[in-house]
Wavefront OBJ file of the C-alpha trace (Angstrom):
o trace
v -5.571 -40.754 43.777
v -7.156 -37.674 45.361
v -3.912 -35.764 44.809
v -3.928 -36.610 41.099
v -7.524 -35.457 40.839
v -6.741 -32.056 42.355
v -3.656 -31.742 40.115
v -5.811 -32.419 37.042
v -8.402 -29.922 38.273
v -5.677 -27.317 38.733
v -4.369 -27.858 35.202
v -7.852 -27.538 33.712
v -8.555 -24.400 35.718
v -5.307 -22.778 34.609
v -5.815 -23.541 30.879
v -8.004 -20.479 30.037
v -5.264 -18.210 31.399
v -2.987 -19.450 28.616
v -5.514 -18.682 25.878
v -5.282 -15.502 23.844
v -7.406 -12.739 25.342
v -7.514 -10.733 22.109
v -11.071 -11.428 20.998
v -11.066 -8.603 18.468
v -8.890 -9.542 15.512
v -9.045 -9.223 11.728
v -10.974 -12.498 11.516
v -13.912 -10.684 13.162
v -13.621 -7.536 11.017
v -16.366 -4.932 11.358
v -16.519 -1.226 10.556
v -16.797 -0.367 14.265
v -13.832 -2.578 15.200
v -11.674 -1.103 12.452
v -12.493 2.425 13.659
v -11.668 1.387 17.218
v -8.272 0.006 16.219
v -7.538 3.076 14.108
v -8.186 5.308 17.101
v -6.022 3.214 19.436
v -2.977 2.780 17.183
v -0.394 5.537 16.519
v 0.939 4.058 13.277
v -1.024 2.520 10.417
v 0.766 1.768 7.158
v 1.114 -0.582 4.214
v 4.382 -2.484 4.038
v 6.135 -5.222 2.117
v 7.337 -7.961 4.462
v 10.514 -9.794 3.471
v 13.560 -11.537 4.998
v 11.335 -13.556 7.323
v 12.999 -15.856 9.870
v 11.481 -17.933 12.671
v 11.225 -14.873 14.926
v 12.030 -11.723 12.907
v 11.209 -9.961 9.640
v 11.834 -6.721 7.795
v 9.274 -4.285 6.383
v 9.645 -1.854 3.509
v 7.176 0.951 4.132
v 4.951 1.441 1.097
v 2.358 3.922 2.293
v 1.830 5.720 5.600
v -1.850 6.066 6.466
v -1.576 7.310 10.062
v 1.418 8.742 11.897
v 4.951 9.301 10.674
v 7.532 6.528 10.694
v 11.215 7.268 11.365
v 12.536 5.488 8.259
v 11.304 3.519 5.225
v 12.772 0.195 6.426
v 11.692 -1.293 9.762
v 12.580 -4.369 11.781
v 9.887 -6.544 13.336
v 9.617 -9.630 15.499
v 6.960 -12.222 16.262
v 6.374 -15.426 18.190
v 3.993 -17.732 16.361
v 3.902 -20.147 19.313
v 2.684 -17.646 21.909
v -0.978 -17.602 22.931
v -1.704 -14.649 20.604
v 1.009 -15.373 18.053
v 0.482 -15.236 14.296
v 2.473 -16.693 11.424
v 4.366 -14.105 9.396
v 4.911 -14.697 5.683
v 6.279 -12.503 2.928
v 3.842 -10.254 1.102
v 2.002 -6.960 1.377
v 0.686 -6.306 4.895
v -1.439 -3.692 6.607
v 0.138 -2.748 9.926
v -1.542 -1.271 12.991
v 1.565 -0.812 15.102
v 3.485 0.836 17.887
v 7.234 1.398 17.901
v 9.827 0.636 20.553
v 12.546 3.050 21.713
v 14.752 2.095 18.755
v 12.004 2.899 16.257
v 11.213 -0.717 15.375
v 7.897 -2.544 15.502
v 6.687 -4.049 18.744
v 6.071 -7.795 18.665
v 3.457 -8.657 16.064
v 0.445 -10.584 17.328
v -3.270 -11.069 16.760
v -3.886 -8.154 19.135
v -2.425 -5.554 16.744
v -5.063 -5.867 13.970
v -2.227 -6.189 11.451
v -2.675 -8.685 8.653
v -1.303 -10.197 5.461
v -3.138 -8.874 2.398
v -1.358 -11.145 -0.070
v -2.230 -14.340 1.813
v -5.062 -13.375 4.179
v -6.161 -15.673 6.963
v -9.724 -16.702 6.136
v -11.927 -18.120 8.871
v -14.317 -20.688 7.424
v -17.536 -21.654 9.232
v -17.452 -25.138 10.788
v -19.350 -27.907 8.968
v -22.720 -29.061 10.216
v -21.979 -32.015 12.557
v -25.324 -33.562 11.668
v -24.321 -33.912 8.012
v -21.584 -36.321 6.897
v -21.047 -35.651 3.170
v -18.871 -37.765 0.931
v -15.391 -36.559 -0.003
v -16.517 -34.829 -3.227
v -19.371 -32.952 -1.548
v -17.082 -31.975 1.316
v -14.481 -30.601 -1.091
v -17.115 -28.654 -3.041
v -18.454 -27.168 0.202
v -14.953 -26.172 1.280
v -14.170 -24.511 -2.052
v -17.504 -22.656 -2.059
v -16.912 -21.342 1.462
v -13.359 -20.356 0.563
v -14.532 -18.406 -2.488
v -17.196 -16.664 -0.405
v -14.684 -15.654 2.270
v -12.219 -14.361 -0.334
v -14.902 -12.159 -1.862
v -15.853 -10.896 1.602
v -12.214 -10.162 2.403
v -11.767 -8.076 -0.766
v -14.925 -6.107 0.022
v -13.827 -5.461 3.613
v -10.309 -4.447 2.630
v -11.501 -1.983 -0.035
v -13.773 -0.427 2.596
v -10.953 -0.297 5.134
v -8.502 1.242 2.681
v -11.004 3.935 1.679
v -11.509 4.812 5.357
v -7.762 4.967 5.984
v -7.150 7.214 2.968
v -9.966 9.516 4.112
v -8.456 9.633 7.609
v -5.063 10.596 6.205
v -6.604 13.414 4.195
v -8.372 14.721 7.286
v -5.212 14.420 9.402
v -2.292 15.378 7.091
v 1.228 14.917 8.487
v 3.123 17.995 9.610
v 5.964 17.256 7.196
v 6.019 16.051 3.610
v 5.409 12.318 3.149
v 8.393 10.001 2.905
v 9.676 9.000 -0.558
v 8.087 5.586 0.013
v 4.636 7.148 -0.361
v 4.569 7.256 -4.171
v 3.080 5.057 -6.884
v 4.752 1.967 -5.349
v 2.065 1.251 -2.708
v -0.726 1.524 -5.237
v 1.044 -0.929 -7.518
v 1.658 -3.342 -4.627
v -1.930 -3.020 -3.449
v -3.223 -3.575 -6.975
v -1.092 -6.693 -7.403
v -2.338 -8.133 -4.104
v -5.980 -7.498 -4.946
v -5.547 -8.763 -8.501
v -4.075 -12.022 -7.183
v -7.048 -12.460 -4.862
v -9.539 -11.762 -7.631
v -7.838 -14.192 -10.019
v -7.981 -16.957 -7.421
v -11.593 -16.098 -6.660
v -12.722 -16.209 -10.292
v -10.745 -19.371 -10.964
v -12.438 -20.955 -7.980
v -15.860 -19.977 -9.246
v -15.024 -21.451 -12.635
v -13.994 -24.749 -11.053
v -17.224 -24.899 -9.075
v -19.245 -24.207 -12.220
v -17.453 -26.981 -14.105
v -18.103 -29.446 -11.292
v -21.745 -28.423 -11.224
l 1 2 3 4 5 6 7 8 9 10 11 12 13 14 15 16 17 18 19 20 21 22 23 24 25 26 27 28 29 30 31 32 33 34 35 36 37 38 39 40 41 42 43 44 45 46 47 48 49 50 51 52 53 54 55 56 57 58 59 60 61 62 63 64 65 66 67 68 69 70 71 72 73 74 75 76 77 78 79 80 81 82 83 84 85 86 87 88 89 90 91 92 93 94 95 96 97 98 99 100 101 102 103 104 105 106 107 108 109 110 111 112 113 114 115 116 117 118 119 120 121 122 123 124 125 126 127 128 129 130 131 132 133 134 135 136 137 138 139 140 141 142 143 144 145 146 147 148 149 150 151 152 153 154 155 156 157 158 159 160 161 162 163 164 165 166 167 168 169 170 171 172 173 174 175 176 177 178 179 180 181 182 183 184 185 186 187 188 189 190 191 192 193 194 195 196 197 198 199 200 201 202 203 204 205 206 207 208 209 210 211
């Protein structure tokens, strides 16, 4: 019995070591954190993620915002089941990345500050445990919080993008930009933001109708 107790104690004590130690991710976005990540990362760029498998994906470079990439098409990998793993889906992403010896992206995780702009991960505040609303009130609260977080995300991303464009202007690349840096990234960025805004306004309309 005593042996089982010490085994359980050992398992509990070792659990925090398995947790992700990256406390600073896009879900806790601040101006200071974004500046910190920008200073630490050699490559920042917009890319279109496609051909996603369980562990790999491909990225078409749309716009380079810091550093120079070796080619307009990159390979990436991820492990969504690791302690700091994230789920990769197709869409327009912002990448804060390093490259391996072959010129491909290092494993994508929550520690890189990269994120999906088409389907952003929105962290909703937990409900008040002292209040037990009915199903309708709970759904209305969820939709209101979701709309609020979407609006906040759009505001933060527009701020971040303006900072990144200003940084690029202050630190121009030694060579001419790659052919990928044309009107394509602006179109992709506009589509992503337009999709977010449409969902946001539709959500507000639904809440108004229910009210």
